[in-house]
C-alpha positions in Angstrom: 19.7 10.5 19.2 16.3 11.4 17.7 15.4 10.7 14.1 13.5 12.7 11.5 10.0 11.3 12.5 10.6 12.1 16.2 11.7 15.6 15.2 8.5 16.2 13.1 6.5 14.9 16.1 8.0 17.5 18.3 6.9 20.3 16.0 3.3 19.0 15.6 1.9 21.8 17.7 3.4 24.4 15.3 2.2 22.4 12.3 -1.4 22.2 13.5 -1.5 25.8 14.6 -0.3 26.9 11.2 -2.9 24.8 9.5 -5.9 25.8 11.7 -4.8 29.3 12.7 -5.3 28.6 16.5 -3.5 26.4 19.0 -4.6 22.8 19.4 -4.1 20.5 22.3 -5.0 16.9 21.5 -3.7 15.6 24.8 -6.4 17.8 26.5 -9.0 16.1 24.4 -7.7 12.7 25.6 -7.8 13.9 29.2 -11.4 15.2 28.8 -12.3 11.5 28.1 -10.5 10.0 31.1 -13.6 9.4 33.1 -15.5 8.0 30.1 -12.5 5.8 29.1 -12.6 4.0 32.5 -16.1 2.7 31.7 -14.8 0.9 28.6 -17.8 2.0 26.5 -18.1 4.3 23.5 -21.3 6.2 23.9 -23.0 9.3 22.3 -21.6 11.4 25.2 -18.1 10.5 24.1 -18.8 11.7 20.6 -20.2 15.0 21.9 -17.1 15.6 24.1 -14.8 15.0 21.1 -16.9 17.2 18.8 -17.3 20.1 21.3 -14.0 20.0 23.2 -12.5 23.6 23.1 -9.0 22.2 23.1 -9.1 21.4 19.4 -11.0 22.2 16.3 -13.3 19.5 15.1 -13.1 19.8 11.2 -16.3 21.1 9.7 -16.2 18.4 6.9 -16.6 15.6 9.4 -20.3 14.9 10.2 -21.6 15.3 13.8 -22.1 11.6 14.5 -23.3 12.2 18.0 -26.6 13.2 16.5 -27.1 9.8 15.0 -25.1 7.4 17.1 -27.3 5.2 19.3 -26.4 2.7 22.0 -22.9 1.8 23.2 -19.9 -0.1 21.9 -17.8 -2.1 24.3 -14.0 -1.6 24.0 -12.3 -5.0 24.1 -10.0 -5.6 27.0 -6.8 -6.3 25.0 -6.4 -4.0 22.0 -2.9 -5.2 21.3 -4.6 -8.2 19.7 -5.4 -7.8 16.0 -8.7 -9.6 16.4 -9.8 -7.3 19.2 -8.9 -4.2 17.2 -10.8 -5.5 14.1 -13.9 -6.2 16.2 -13.9 -2.7 17.6 -13.3 -1.0 14.2 -16.0 -3.1 12.5 -18.6 -2.5 15.2 -18.0 1.3 15.1 -18.1 1.2 11.3 -21.5 -0.6 11.4 -22.8 2.3 13.6 -21.3 5.2 11.8 -20.4 4.2 8.2 -17.7 7.0 8.2 -14.2 5.7 8.6 -12.6 9.0 9.3 -15.0 9.7 12.2 -14.5 6.2 13.5 -10.7 6.8 13.5 -11.2 10.1 15.4 -13.2 8.4 18.1 -10.9 5.5 18.5 -7.8 7.7 18.4 -9.0 9.8 21.4 -10.4 6.8 23.3 -7.4 4.4 22.7 -4.5 6.5 21.5 -2.0 3.7 22.1 -3.5 1.6 19.3 -5.3 4.0 17.0 -4.7 7.1 14.9 -6.8 9.5 12.8 -7.1 8.4 9.2 -6.8 11.8 7.5 -6.2 12.6 3.8 -2.8 14.3 4.3 -1.4 11.2 6.1 -3.0 8.7 3.7 -1.7 10.6 0.7 1.8 11.2 2.2 2.2 7.4 2.9 1.0 6.6 -0.7 -1.9 4.5 0.6 -4.6 3.8 -2.0 -8.1 3.3 -0.6 -9.8 0.1 -1.9 -13.4 -0.9 -1.6 -13.5 -1.8 2.1 -13.2 1.0 4.7 -12.5 -1.3 7.6 -9.7 -3.0 5.7 -8.3 0.3 4.6 -8.1 1.6 8.1 -6.5 -1.6 9.4 -3.9 -1.4 6.7 -3.3 2.2 7.7 -2.8 1.3 11.3 -0.5 -1.5 10.3 1.8 0.9 8.5 1.7 3.3 11.5 2.5 0.4 13.8 5.6 -0.5 11.8 6.7 3.1 11.8 6.0 3.5 15.5 8.2 0.5 16.4 11.0 1.4 13.9 11.3 5.1 14.8 10.8 4.7 18.6 7.5 6.6 19.1 5.3 5.6 22.0 1.8 5.3 20.5 0.0 5.0 17.2 -1.6 8.4 17.8 1.9 9.9 18.2 3.0 8.3 14.9 -0.1 9.7 13.1 0.7 13.2 14.5 4.3 12.9 13.4 3.4 11.9 9.9 0.7 14.6 9.7 3.3 17.2 10.8 5.7 15.8 8.2 3.1 16.1 5.4 2.5 19.8 6.3 6.1 20.9 6.9 8.4 18.9 4.7 8.2 21.5 1.9 9.1 24.3 4.3 12.7 25.5 4.0 12.9 25.9 7.8 12.7 22.1 8.1 14.9 21.2 5.2 17.5 19.5 7.4 14.9 17.1 8.8 13.4 16.6 5.4 16.7 15.7 3.9 17.2 13.0 6.6 13.8 11.7 5.6 14.6 11.6 1.9 17.8 9.7 2.7 16.0 7.1 4.8 15.9 3.9 2.8 13.7 2.2 5.3 11.0 4.8 4.9 11.4 4.9 1.1 10.8 1.1 1.2 7.6 1.6 3.1 6.4 4.1 0.6 7.2 1.8 -2.4 5.5 -1.1 -0.7 2.4 1.0 -0.2 2.4 2.1 -3.8 2.8 -1.5 -5.1 0.2 -3.0 -2.8 -2.3 -0.3 -3.5 -1.8 -0.4 -7.2 -2.0 -4.2 -7.2 -5.3 -4.0 -5.5 -6.7 -1.9 -8.3 -5.7 -4.2 -11.1 -7.5 -7.4 -12.1 -4.9 -9.6 -13.8 -1.4 -10.2 -12.6 0.0 -10.5 -16.1 -1.4 -7.2 -17.4 -0.4 -5.6 -14.1 3.2 -6.8 -14.5 3.4 -5.6 -18.1 2.2 -2.2 -17.0 4.9 -2.2 -14.3 7.5 -3.2 -16.8 6.5 -0.3 -19.1 6.9 2.1 -16.2 10.4 0.7 -15.4 11.6 0.5 -19.1 13.1 4.0 -19.2 14.4 3.9 -15.6 15.8 0.4 -15.4 15.3 -1.6 -18.6 17.0 -4.7 -17.1 14.4 -4.9 -14.3 11.7 -4.3 -17.0 13.0 -7.2 -19.0 13.0 -9.5 -15.9 9.3 -8.6 -15.3 8.5 -9.3 -19.0 10.3 -12.6 -18.7 8.1 -13.7 -15.8 5.0 -12.8 -17.8 6.3 -14.8 -20.8 6.9 -17.9 -18.5 3.3 -17.5 -17.3 2.0 -17.5 -20.9 3.9 -20.6 -21.7 2.4 -22.4 -18.7 -1.0 -21.1 -19.6 -0.8 -22.5 -23.2 0.7 -25.8 -22.0 -2.2 -26.2 -19.6 -4.8 -25.1 -22.2 -3.5 -27.6 -24.8 -2.6 -30.3 -22.3 1.1 -30.3 -23.3 3.5 -32.1 -21.1 7.2 -32.6 -21.4 10.5 -33.2 -19.5 13.6 -31.1 -19.8 15.6 -32.1 -22.9 19.0 -31.3 -21.5 20.4 -31.3 -17.9 20.4 -27.5 -17.7 17.1 -26.9 -19.4 14.1 -25.8 -17.2 10.7 -27.4 -17.5 9.3 -24.1 -18.8 12.1 -23.9 -21.4 11.2 -27.4 -22.6 7.6 -26.5 -22.8 8.4 -23.4 -24.9 10.4 -25.6 -27.3 7.5 -28.1 -27.6 4.8 -25.5 -27.9 6.8 -24.0 -30.8 5.9 -27.0 -32.8 2.2 -27.1 -31.8 -0.3 -26.7 -34.6 -2.6 -24.3 -32.7 0.2 -21.8 -32.2 -0.5 -20.2 -35.6 -3.8 -18.9 -34.4 -1.9 -16.2 -32.4 0.0 -15.1 -35.5 3.4 -16.3 -34.2 5.7 -19.2 -34.8 8.2 -21.3 -32.9 10.9 -18.9 -33.9 9.1 -16.2 -32.0 9.0 -18.4 -28.9 12.6 -19.2 -29.2 13.7 -15.5 -29.7 11.7 -14.5 -26.7 13.2 -17.3 -24.6 16.7 -16.0 -25.6 15.7 -12.5 -24.4 14.3 -14.0 -21.2 17.5 -15.9 -20.6 19.6 -12.7 -21.2 17.4 -10.7 -18.8 17.9 -13.3 -16.1 21.5 -14.5 -16.5 22.9 -11.3 -18.2 25.5 -13.4 -20.0 25.4 -11.4 -22.2 22.8 -9.0 -20.8 19.8 -8.0 -22.9 20.2 -4.6 -24.6 17.8 -1.7 -23.9 16.5 -1.9 -27.5 15.8 -5.7 -27.2 14.2 -5.1 -23.8 11.8 -2.7 -25.4 11.0 -5.1 -28.3 10.6 -7.9 -25.7 8.0 -5.9 -23.8 6.1 -4.9 -27.0 6.0 -8.4 -28.3 4.9 -10.0 -25.1 2.2 -7.4 -24.6 0.8 -8.4 -28.0 1.2 -12.1 -27.2 -0.5 -11.7 -23.9 -3.5 -9.9 -25.4 -4.0 -12.6 -28.1 -3.7 -15.5 -25.6 -5.9 -14.0 -23.0 -8.5 -12.8 -25.4 -9.1 -16.4 -26.2 -9.1 -17.6 -22.6 
């Protein structure tokens, strides 16, 4: 039985014709390169074939790199190896400095292991570009590889085409049944969430601030999860101050954690007042942290909000003096 991604792959010809206004045959572009592929080299001639092949429409916004590409790039023998793929991508990037065109060339020359890195697919997968185009493309290919294996597609290029088709057609009522299957697919939703979190994490500069922002996002949707995240930041602040002030201690009771013992001792530290808080604050926050973790009883939504607000202020004061 086929799945939603396989079904969207089947209708790729319809999706691409709707988008461009004329039929497209990407397999014909691949076949036009059969003789060149056998040589194992990427040359200016290959770029010209891709740019000029009548079987598809080379997008006008991609530069004609055949006019500037010089020399030849050797295709490694075993592209199933991550190191071989990295070497090829990096060498092509050094020649062209345009990751989308690099992805186009590699997709048609080696469709088993490469796909086109296009904005519709990148956006649909919630992938956030960082500051390294080679790394971005490798991360993109990794996600396509995971989906290829899970959904039973043959090649990375096929997976790229299937997701591109999905991005174009999922809002169309004619494909509502396939789209509904996609929306119910927890595995795919997990991929999207992982991409969001990974991309967002790469754009932030401090884990504590990042986690507090995440807690604020979750507060209205799942305040218990938000409180758990705040509790983690609070523990990190306790560890930070203990290290800064060279405070050491052992658990005072059999069930007390090391961090809990540190919070109790820091509450009596003379330097704590510089942050405008007292040991009572640390104790109250520790109680909220315990309720968030053990839920016996669970923290209330109101206290979760107060917990977040208090720790945001505490975090700022502590880190401003770092």
